[in-house]
C-alpha positions as CSV (number, residue, x, y, z in Angstrom):
1,X,41.7,-7.6,-9.9
2,X,38.4,-9.1,-10.8
3,X,35.0,-8.8,-9.1
4,X,31.8,-10.8,-9.6
5,X,28.4,-9.1,-9.5
6,X,25.4,-11.4,-9.2
7,X,22.0,-10.1,-10.2
8,X,19.4,-12.5,-8.8
9,X,16.3,-11.7,-10.9
10,X,12.8,-13.1,-11.2
11,X,13.4,-14.9,-14.4
12,X,17.1,-15.5,-14.3
13,X,20.4,-15.0,-12.5
14,X,22.7,-12.7,-14.4
15,X,26.4,-12.8,-13.5
16,X,29.0,-10.2,-14.5
17,X,32.8,-10.2,-14.3
18,X,34.3,-6.7,-13.8
19,X,37.9,-5.5,-13.4
20,X,39.0,-2.6,-11.1
21,X,38.6,-0.1,-14.0
22,X,35.0,-1.0,-14.5
23,X,35.5,-3.0,-17.7
24,X,33.1,-5.9,-18.1
25,X,35.0,-9.0,-19.1
26,X,32.1,-11.5,-19.4
27,X,28.3,-11.8,-18.7
28,X,26.5,-15.1,-18.1
29,X,22.8,-15.6,-17.7
30,X,21.0,-18.7,-16.4
31,X,17.2,-19.1,-16.1
32,X,15.1,-20.9,-13.5
33,X,11.4,-21.7,-13.3
34,X,8.7,-19.4,-11.8
35,X,5.7,-21.1,-10.3
36,X,2.1,-19.9,-10.0
37,X,0.4,-22.5,-7.9
38,X,-2.8,-20.4,-7.5
39,X,-4.1,-17.3,-9.2
40,X,-2.1,-14.3,-7.9
41,X,0.6,-16.4,-6.3
42,X,4.2,-16.3,-7.4
43,X,6.9,-18.6,-6.0
44,X,10.4,-19.9,-6.8
45,X,12.7,-22.6,-5.3
46,X,15.8,-21.1,-3.6
47,X,17.7,-24.3,-4.4
48,X,17.3,-23.3,-8.1
49,X,18.8,-19.9,-7.5
50,X,21.8,-21.5,-5.8
51,X,22.3,-24.3,-8.4
52,X,22.1,-21.8,-11.3
53,X,24.3,-19.3,-9.6
54,X,27.0,-21.9,-9.0
55,X,26.9,-23.0,-12.6
56,X,26.9,-19.4,-13.7
57,X,30.0,-18.6,-11.6
58,X,31.8,-21.6,-13.1
59,X,31.0,-20.5,-16.6
60,X,31.8,-16.8,-15.8
61,X,35.3,-17.6,-14.5
62,X,36.2,-20.5,-16.9
63,X,38.6,-18.5,-19.0
64,X,39.9,-15.9,-16.6
65,X,42.9,-16.0,-14.2
66,X,40.9,-17.3,-11.1
67,X,43.6,-16.0,-8.7
68,X,42.6,-12.5,-9.7
69,X,39.0,-12.9,-8.4
70,X,38.9,-10.9,-5.2
71,X,35.2,-10.5,-4.3
72,X,31.6,-11.4,-5.0
73,X,28.5,-9.4,-4.3
74,X,24.8,-9.3,-5.1
75,X,21.8,-7.3,-6.4
76,X,18.7,-9.3,-5.7
77,X,14.9,-9.3,-6.2
78,X,13.5,-7.8,-3.0
79,X,10.8,-8.7,-0.5
80,X,10.8,-12.5,-1.1
81,X,10.3,-14.7,1.9
82,X,12.9,-17.5,2.3
83,X,12.5,-19.7,5.4
84,X,15.0,-22.3,6.6
85,X,14.6,-24.9,9.5
86,X,17.2,-25.8,12.1
87,X,19.0,-28.1,9.7
88,X,19.2,-25.3,7.1
89,X,16.7,-26.9,4.8
90,X,14.3,-24.7,2.8
91,X,10.9,-25.2,4.4
92,X,8.7,-24.0,1.5
93,X,9.2,-22.3,-1.9
94,X,10.1,-18.6,-1.6
95,X,7.0,-16.3,-1.8
96,X,8.1,-13.6,-4.2
97,X,7.8,-9.8,-4.4
98,X,5.0,-10.0,-7.0
99,X,2.9,-12.5,-5.1
100,X,-0.6,-11.1,-4.3
101,X,-1.9,-13.6,-1.7
102,X,-1.5,-11.3,1.3
103,X,-4.3,-8.9,0.7
104,X,-6.0,-9.8,4.0
105,X,-2.7,-9.5,6.0
106,X,-1.8,-6.2,4.3
107,X,-5.2,-4.8,5.2
108,X,-4.8,-6.0,8.8
109,X,-1.5,-4.2,9.1
110,X,-2.6,-1.0,7.5
111,X,-6.1,-0.8,9.0
112,X,-5.9,-2.5,12.4
113,X,-2.2,-1.8,13.4
114,X,-2.6,1.4,11.4
115,X,-0.5,3.1,8.7
116,X,0.7,5.8,11.1
117,X,1.9,3.2,13.5
118,X,3.7,1.2,10.8
119,X,5.3,4.4,9.5
120,X,6.5,5.2,13.0
121,X,8.0,1.7,13.4
122,X,9.4,1.2,9.9
123,X,9.0,4.5,7.8
124,X,6.7,2.6,5.5
125,X,3.2,1.1,5.3
126,X,2.3,-2.5,4.3
127,X,2.2,-3.5,0.7
128,X,1.1,-7.0,-0.5
129,X,4.6,-7.8,-1.8
130,X,6.4,-6.9,1.4
131,X,7.9,-9.7,3.6
132,X,6.0,-9.1,6.9
133,X,2.5,-9.7,5.4
134,X,3.9,-13.0,4.0
135,X,5.1,-14.0,7.5
136,X,1.6,-13.4,8.8
137,X,0.1,-15.3,6.0
138,X,2.3,-18.3,6.7
139,X,1.5,-18.1,10.4
140,X,-2.2,-18.2,9.6
141,X,-2.3,-20.7,6.7
142,X,0.8,-22.9,7.3
143,X,1.2,-23.0,11.1
144,X,3.1,-26.3,11.2
145,X,5.7,-24.9,8.7
146,X,5.7,-21.6,10.6
147,X,6.7,-23.3,13.8
148,X,9.7,-24.9,12.0
149,X,11.3,-21.5,11.0
150,X,14.8,-21.0,12.3
151,X,16.0,-18.5,9.8
152,X,14.1,-15.8,7.8
153,X,16.0,-14.3,4.9
154,X,15.7,-12.5,1.5
155,X,16.5,-14.1,-1.9
156,X,20.1,-12.8,-2.4
157,X,20.9,-13.4,1.3
158,X,20.2,-17.1,0.7
159,X,23.1,-17.0,-1.9
160,X,25.4,-15.2,0.6
161,X,24.6,-17.7,3.3
162,X,25.2,-20.7,1.0
163,X,28.5,-19.2,-0.2
164,X,29.9,-17.8,3.0
165,X,28.0,-19.5,5.8
166,X,27.1,-16.1,7.3
167,X,23.5,-15.4,8.1
168,X,23.3,-11.8,6.9
169,X,21.3,-9.1,5.2
170,X,21.9,-5.4,4.6
171,X,19.9,-2.3,5.1
172,X,18.6,-1.6,1.6
173,X,17.0,-5.0,1.1
174,X,15.9,-5.3,4.7
175,X,14.1,-1.9,4.3
176,X,11.5,-3.7,2.1
177,X,10.6,-6.3,4.7
178,X,8.5,-4.0,6.9
179,X,10.5,-5.3,9.8
180,X,13.3,-2.7,9.8
181,X,13.4,0.6,11.7
182,X,14.8,2.3,8.6
183,X,15.8,5.6,10.3
184,X,17.7,3.9,13.1
185,X,18.9,0.9,11.0
186,X,17.9,-1.8,13.4
187,X,15.1,-4.5,13.6
188,X,11.9,-3.1,14.9
189,X,11.0,-5.0,18.1
190,X,7.4,-3.9,17.7
191,X,7.1,-5.3,14.2
192,X,8.7,-8.6,15.4
193,X,6.1,-8.9,18.1
194,X,3.3,-8.1,15.6
195,X,4.6,-10.9,13.3
196,X,5.2,-13.4,16.1
197,X,8.9,-13.9,15.4
198,X,12.1,-13.5,17.4
199,X,15.2,-11.4,16.5
200,X,17.4,-14.5,16.4
201,X,15.4,-15.7,13.5
202,X,16.5,-12.7,11.5
203,X,19.9,-12.1,10.0
204,X,22.7,-9.8,11.2
205,X,22.5,-6.4,9.5
206,X,25.4,-4.9,7.4
207,X,26.0,-2.0,5.1
208,X,25.8,-3.0,1.4
209,X,29.6,-2.6,0.9
210,X,30.7,-4.5,4.0
211,X,32.4,-7.9,3.9
212,X,30.3,-10.6,5.5
213,X,32.8,-13.4,5.1
214,X,34.9,-15.5,2.7
215,X,33.9,-18.3,0.4
216,X,33.5,-21.6,2.4
217,X,36.3,-24.0,1.6
218,X,34.1,-26.6,0.0
219,X,32.4,-23.9,-2.2
220,X,35.8,-22.4,-3.1
221,X,37.0,-25.8,-4.2
222,X,33.9,-26.5,-6.2
223,X,34.3,-23.2,-8.0
224,X,38.1,-23.4,-8.4
225,X,38.4,-20.1,-6.5
226,X,40.5,-19.2,-3.5
227,X,39.2,-19.2,0.1
228,X,40.4,-15.6,0.3
229,X,37.6,-14.5,-2.1
230,X,35.5,-12.1,0.0
231,X,31.6,-12.2,0.0
232,X,30.2,-8.7,0.3
233,X,26.6,-8.0,1.6
234,X,25.2,-6.5,-1.7
235,X,21.9,-4.7,-2.1
236,X,18.3,-5.0,-3.1
237,X,18.1,-4.9,-6.9
238,X,16.9,-1.3,-7.1
239,X,19.6,0.0,-4.8
240,X,22.2,-2.1,-6.7
241,X,20.9,-0.8,-10.0
242,X,21.2,2.8,-8.6
243,X,24.9,2.1,-7.7
244,X,25.4,0.7,-11.2
245,X,24.0,3.9,-12.8
246,X,25.8,6.3,-10.4
247,X,22.6,7.3,-8.6
248,X,24.2,7.9,-5.2
249,X,24.7,10.9,-2.9
250,X,22.0,13.6,-2.8
251,X,19.2,14.3,-5.2
252,X,20.1,11.8,-8.0
253,X,17.4,9.9,-9.9
254,X,17.3,6.5,-11.7
255,X,14.5,4.9,-13.6
256,X,14.5,1.2,-14.0
257,X,12.6,-0.5,-16.8
258,X,12.9,-4.1,-15.7
259,X,10.3,-6.7,-15.0
260,X,9.0,-4.2,-12.5
261,X,9.5,-0.4,-12.9
262,X,11.0,2.0,-10.4
263,X,11.8,5.6,-9.9
264,X,14.6,5.9,-7.4
265,X,15.6,9.2,-5.7
266,X,18.8,9.2,-3.6
267,X,19.2,11.4,-0.5
268,X,21.8,11.9,2.2
269,X,19.0,12.6,4.7
270,X,16.3,10.3,6.0
271,X,12.8,11.3,4.9
272,X,9.3,9.8,4.8
273,X,6.6,10.2,2.2
274,X,3.6,11.6,4.1
275,X,1.3,10.2,1.4
276,X,2.6,6.7,1.9
277,X,2.9,6.2,-1.9
278,X,6.7,6.1,-2.1
279,X,8.9,3.7,-0.1
280,X,11.4,5.2,2.3
281,X,14.4,2.9,2.3
282,X,18.1,2.8,3.2
283,X,20.5,3.0,0.2
284,X,23.5,0.9,-0.7
285,X,25.8,4.0,-0.4
286,X,25.1,4.2,3.4
287,X,22.5,6.9,3.0
288,X,18.7,6.8,2.1
289,X,16.3,6.9,-0.8
290,X,12.7,7.3,-1.8
291,X,11.3,4.9,-4.4
292,X,8.1,4.4,-6.3
293,X,7.7,0.8,-7.7
294,X,5.2,-0.4,-10.3
295,X,4.8,-4.1,-10.4
296,X,4.7,-4.5,-14.2
297,X,7.0,-2.4,-16.5
298,X,9.0,-4.2,-19.2
299,X,7.0,-7.2,-18.4
300,X,4.0,-5.4,-19.9
301,X,5.8,-5.1,-23.2
302,X,7.0,-8.7,-22.9
303,X,3.5,-9.9,-22.3
304,X,2.1,-7.9,-25.2
305,X,4.9,-9.1,-27.6
306,X,5.2,-12.7,-26.5
307,X,1.7,-13.7,-25.5
308,X,-0.5,-11.5,-27.7
309,X,1.4,-10.6,-30.8
310,X,3.4,-13.9,-30.7
311,X,6.6,-12.2,-31.8
312,X,10.2,-11.8,-30.5
313,X,10.8,-8.9,-32.9
314,X,10.5,-6.2,-30.2
315,X,12.5,-3.5,-32.1
316,X,10.7,-4.2,-35.4
317,X,7.3,-3.7,-33.7
318,X,8.4,-0.2,-32.6
319,X,9.8,0.9,-36.0
320,X,6.5,2.2,-37.3
321,X,5.6,4.2,-34.2
322,X,6.1,7.9,-35.1
323,X,3.0,9.8,-33.8
324,X,4.2,10.5,-30.3
325,X,1.9,12.4,-28.0
326,X,-1.2,11.8,-30.3
327,X,-2.2,8.3,-29.4
328,X,-5.9,7.9,-28.6
329,X,-5.4,4.4,-27.1
330,X,-4.5,4.2,-23.4
331,X,-3.1,1.2,-21.5
332,X,-3.3,0.7,-17.7
333,X,-0.1,-1.3,-16.8
334,X,-1.5,-3.3,-13.9
335,X,-1.0,-6.9,-15.0
336,X,0.0,-8.0,-11.4
337,X,-2.0,-5.4,-9.5
338,X,-0.1,-2.2,-8.5
339,X,2.1,-1.0,-5.7
340,X,3.1,2.7,-6.1
341,X,1.2,4.8,-5.8
342,X,-2.2,2.9,-5.6
343,X,-1.3,0.0,-3.3
344,X,-4.0,-2.1,-5.0
345,X,-3.3,-5.9,-5.5
346,X,-6.7,-6.2,-7.3
347,X,-6.0,-3.6,-10.0
348,X,-5.8,-5.1,-13.5
349,X,-4.5,-4.0,-16.9
350,X,-6.8,-2.6,-19.5
351,X,-6.8,-1.0,-23.0
352,X,-9.1,2.0,-23.3
353,X,-10.0,4.2,-26.3
354,X,-9.9,1.7,-29.2
355,X,-12.0,2.2,-32.3
356,X,-12.4,0.5,-35.7
357,X,-9.3,2.2,-37.1
358,X,-7.0,1.4,-34.1
359,X,-3.8,-0.1,-35.3
360,X,-1.3,-2.7,-34.0
361,X,1.3,0.1,-33.7
362,X,-1.1,2.2,-31.6
363,X,-1.7,-0.7,-29.2
364,X,2.1,-1.3,-28.9
365,X,2.7,2.5,-28.4
366,X,0.0,2.5,-25.7
367,X,1.8,-0.2,-23.7
368,X,5.1,1.8,-23.7
369,X,3.2,5.0,-22.8
370,X,1.1,3.3,-20.1
371,X,4.3,2.3,-18.3
372,X,5.7,5.8,-18.6
373,X,2.5,7.3,-17.2
374,X,2.5,4.8,-14.4
375,X,6.1,5.9,-13.4
376,X,5.1,9.5,-13.7
377,X,2.4,8.9,-11.0
378,X,5.3,8.3,-8.6
379,X,7.3,11.2,-9.8
380,X,4.3,13.5,-9.1
381,X,4.2,12.3,-5.5
382,X,7.9,13.2,-5.2
383,X,7.2,16.6,-6.8
384,X,4.4,17.2,-4.3
385,X,6.9,16.5,-1.5
386,X,9.0,19.4,-2.9
387,X,11.6,17.2,-4.5
388,X,12.9,18.8,-7.8
389,X,14.3,16.5,-10.4
390,X,15.6,17.7,-13.7
391,X,17.3,14.6,-15.1
392,X,17.4,10.8,-14.5
393,X,19.6,7.9,-15.3
394,X,17.9,4.8,-16.8
395,X,18.6,1.1,-16.8
396,X,16.8,-2.3,-17.3
397,X,15.9,-4.3,-20.3
398,X,13.4,-1.7,-21.5
399,X,16.1,1.0,-21.5
400,X,17.6,-0.7,-24.7
401,X,14.7,0.9,-26.6
402,X,15.5,4.4,-27.9
403,X,11.8,5.0,-28.5
404,X,10.9,4.1,-24.9
405,X,13.6,6.4,-23.6
406,X,12.2,9.2,-25.7
407,X,8.7,8.5,-24.4
408,X,10.0,8.5,-20.8
409,X,11.8,11.8,-21.4
410,X,8.8,13.6,-22.7
411,X,6.1,12.1,-20.5
412,X,8.1,13.0,-17.4
413,X,9.8,16.1,-18.8
414,X,13.2,14.9,-17.7
415,X,16.6,14.7,-19.3
416,X,17.4,11.0,-19.6
417,X,21.1,10.1,-19.2
418,X,22.2,6.8,-20.7
419,X,25.0,5.0,-19.0
420,X,27.9,3.2,-20.8
421,X,27.0,0.0,-19.0
422,X,23.3,-0.7,-18.9
423,X,23.8,-3.8,-16.6
424,X,22.2,-2.1,-13.6
425,X,22.1,-4.5,-10.6
426,X,24.9,-6.8,-11.7
427,X,27.2,-3.9,-12.4
428,X,26.2,-2.2,-9.1
429,X,26.9,-5.5,-7.2
430,X,30.4,-5.8,-8.8
431,X,31.1,-2.1,-7.7
432,X,30.0,-3.0,-4.2
433,X,32.4,-6.0,-4.2
434,X,35.2,-3.7,-5.3
435,X,34.5,-1.2,-2.5
436,X,34.2,-4.0,0.0
437,X,37.6,-5.3,-1.1
438,X,39.2,-1.9,-0.5
439,X,39.6,-1.0,-4.2
440,X,37.8,2.3,-3.5
441,X,37.4,4.4,-0.4
442,X,33.5,4.4,-0.6
443,X,30.6,3.9,-3.0
444,X,30.5,7.5,-4.2
445,X,34.2,7.6,-5.2
446,X,33.8,4.2,-7.0
447,X,30.9,5.4,-9.2
448,X,32.7,8.7,-9.9
449,X,35.5,6.7,-11.5
450,X,33.5,3.8,-13.0
451,X,30.1,5.1,-14.2
452,X,30.0,7.2,-17.4
453,X,27.1,8.9,-19.2
454,X,27.4,8.4,-23.0
455,X,24.2,9.9,-24.2
456,X,21.4,12.1,-23.1
457,X,17.8,12.0,-24.4
458,X,16.4,15.5,-24.1
459,X,12.6,16.2,-23.8
460,X,11.1,18.2,-26.7
461,X,8.9,21.1,-25.5
462,X,6.1,20.4,-28.1
463,X,6.0,16.7,-27.1
464,X,6.1,17.5,-23.4
465,X,3.0,19.6,-23.9
466,X,1.2,16.9,-25.9
467,X,2.0,14.2,-23.3
468,X,1.0,16.5,-20.4
469,X,-2.6,16.5,-21.9
470,X,-2.5,12.7,-22.4
471,X,-1.2,12.1,-18.8
472,X,-4.0,14.3,-17.3
473,X,-6.5,12.0,-19.1
474,X,-4.6,8.8,-18.0
475,X,-4.8,9.8,-14.4
476,X,-8.6,9.6,-14.5
477,X,-8.9,6.0,-15.7
478,X,-7.7,4.1,-12.6
479,X,-10.1,5.9,-10.1
480,X,-12.9,5.4,-12.6
481,X,-12.2,1.7,-12.9
482,X,-11.1,0.9,-9.3
483,X,-14.6,-0.2,-8.2
484,X,-14.8,-2.7,-11.1
485,X,-11.5,-4.4,-10.2
């Protein structure tokens, strides 16, 4: 049997074909534009996601026995606001997770409604990237369009709707909307009232591994697949990536070095971060998780390489970096503002500590270390909550760098387990499809069979000590510069 995992990312959709033994048969990637109509804004056209996903599925299944394809599921960029009218037309471009226009709305929610009240309703506070502030922004700035809204959905759920006709979402992705009562797994009526929307405008809620429908006949015909192909709800990208790395059950950890960076801690029990720095979300395995998210991770390195150094030789630029733990240059990784733990859309990136003898290699090293320090900020919050983590899985484009993995291991003093498949959300989505189609009893049994650790990067005691000193210095820079941002 074959299962399709769709990773709907910010820069591209990545599709993966997996068999019941977890073997990846083919991977296809198709890009689409990202629009920045105003400084701090970030948008995409949902129609582009669908068009490229359809093309990608055709390419992905071109050489396989199509009758073996049993299910399709998704891992998707979270928090994006997708709005449709009564005729199912997209009303406006999707406002994405890294869009910073909602500073005023976020402040209203946190200060006027109040963080304690929001936490009671949703287990979380408002962040600029979340969906609810975007709804309030649209209500204020685009009232004519707001009145036309018939359906509110998240990016991957637009694909599920177009493929199956089912207006659906699931708990992991819905947790990031600030509309879900995460503990009780239902829409918060209080939050709907605050945002001026009705429950019928929101999708039906599912677990990530549940079947929401089958391919619509016209879609199945267009793709050359059977109408018996099941569409499974899927998960937000971080929860899907956690499934893809086997981070399910209790007390497991995954670090993702994608466009954004996350530290993801799975739990069988519901819990809230009293400091409001970590998100308290539902997990794709049916349980819960805490997550710290920084808005710019591998994108910091991409910006540094592509825009500043004007090179695509990422690995070559890292070859001469040997003096770990001794770099005098620091980098604040806030290209798009920051979410965890600072919740500051106005924060900006900065290099600090340069001198006449600062080298290109030290600047590159500072970028990698700055992201690691930023992730450690969230790990420290988890540790302050009494959560003890000794090791972590790792995924995302940045995880392909052995040097970056070594820096992460020593900055965070964690054993870093490398997975056989580093495909993260796409692989996790395919696993969810297999579970939904009855291939496995549940998500935990699926990952036990399919996810394998092939290498562990161990922290070095001497480097851990050096990086501890560097981190204590790094921690002081954001508070010192906050007033200037």
